[in-house]
N, C-alpha and C positions, 0 to 999 in steps of 0.2 A: 430282317432279323427274326429268328425264331422266338416264339412266345415262351417266356419262362414261367414256371409255376413255383410257388412256395408251399411246402407241405403244411397242411392244417391239422395233421394228426401225427402223433409219435407212437411207435410201438411200445407198449407198456404192459406191466403186470401191476398188481396192487403195491408192490414194493420196489420195482425198478422200471427204468425206461431206457430206450436207445435213442440218442439224439438223431434228429432227422437229417442232419448235415454231417458229412465226413469231416473228421478233425484234421486240421492242418496247423503245423507249428511254424512260428516265425523263424526266419533264417538269420535274422540279426535283431538288434535292439529297436529298429525303426520301421520294419515292414509289417506291423500289426494290421494295417488296412489291407495290405496284399493278402495276408493269411486269412482274414475274415472274409474277404471277397472270394478267395479260392474256395473256402468252405461253402459259401452261399451259392456259387456258380458251378461247383463240381469240377473246376479246373485245378491245375497244379499252381503253386505259388509262382513258379517260374513262368508259366503261361500268362498269369495275371500281370506280372511285372512286364513281360514283353508287350502285352496289350497297352499297358499304361505308357510305356516308352513310345510305342509306334503310333498310338491313337490319341493320347491326351497330353503330349509334349512333356511327359514326366522325364526328368534328367536321368541319363543312363548311370550316372554316379552322383554321390552326395556332394554337397549337403542338399537335403530336401525337407519339405514340410507338407503335410497333408491337411489342408483346410477343407471346409465343407464343399466348396466348389470343385476341388480336386476329387473328393470322394464321389460327388454326384457325377462328374464326367466319367470316371472309371466305371461306376456302376451302370451308367447309361450304355457304355460299350458292351455290357454283358446282359442287357435286357431288363435292367432294374431302374426304378426311380427312387431317388433319395430326397428327403426333406432337408431343411436347414437344421442346424443345431437348435435344440429346445431344452431348456432346463426343466427337470422334472422334480416333483415333490414326493412321489410315491410310486410303487411298482405299477399300479393301475394306469398311470400316465404314460407308460412305455408302450409304443406301438408293438404289434404282434411280432414283427421282425425289426430289429434295430441294431445299430452300432452304439454301444454304451461307451462313453469316455470315462475311464477309470484312472486312478492314481493321478488325478488332475492337480496340477500345480498352478494356482491362480497368479502367482508372481511371474511365472514364465509363460502362462497361457498355453500349456501343453499337457497332454495326458496320453494314454494309450487306449486302443479300442478292443472291445470284446464283442462277440456276436450273440445277441439276445434273441430268444425264440419263445413264443407262447403258442401252445397247440393243445388240441384235445387229446386225451389219453385214449388209446385203442381199447383198453380193458374196461373202461367205464364211460358211458356217454356224458355224464355230468361232471367229469373230472378234467381240469385244465392243468397242464404242466408248464411251468415257467423255468427256463434254464438259460445259462449263457456258456459259451465255449470260449475259454481263455487261451489264446495261441502263444502266450509268452513261454519261451523255452526254459525259463528258470522255474516255472510252475511244476510242482510234483504231479505225476500222472493223476493222482487222486483229486487234485485241485483244478484240473482242466475243465471240469464241468461244474459250474456254480449253480446252486439252487437257492442260496440265501441272499436276499436282497434287502435286508433290514436297514442298511445304511445307504440306501440309494438316493435319499433326498439331496438335492443340490447337484446331482449328476446330470451331465449333458448327454443327449441322445440324438441320433440321426435315424429317423424312421425310413423303412425300406419297403417297397412293394414292387411287384412285377409290372413291367410296362403294359399298357393296354388293359389294366385292371384298376379298380378304385382302391384307395387306402381304406383301412377300417374306419367306419363312420365316427367312432368315438375317439379316435386318436388324432 
């Protein structure tokens, strides 16, 4: 399996930045993990779905649920390692690359995933940019890139790093 790398820098100016990952929109209400994985891997959402069906025993048709073991199995097929879900209390607790579980419903124990990334800004060596890409098709284009994480306490995350590399020491 080819070694994957995760960008550690994003192209930026003092007022703007360009996400390091290509944006992919969900194709239905339930394929948020496929969309986030497509962004991370550079594949199309259709390619990710085909890999999930062929390699991880994902059902070709619903119903389905993506738990942490399913997420880890899919990411492993694409050269990434995923952690277990971890509840976080602040933004600093989020690994540099992660799937954040948002819109979580504790009664149903379900939510949807967005792709979080923390990287150095190219315009300034001391600046770090934290953002998340939200693949929900109902999001307005202006809301697809999130930079506000004030209400992140109590959110669940799955950390991600490339295979054959170490996860960030503090995460």
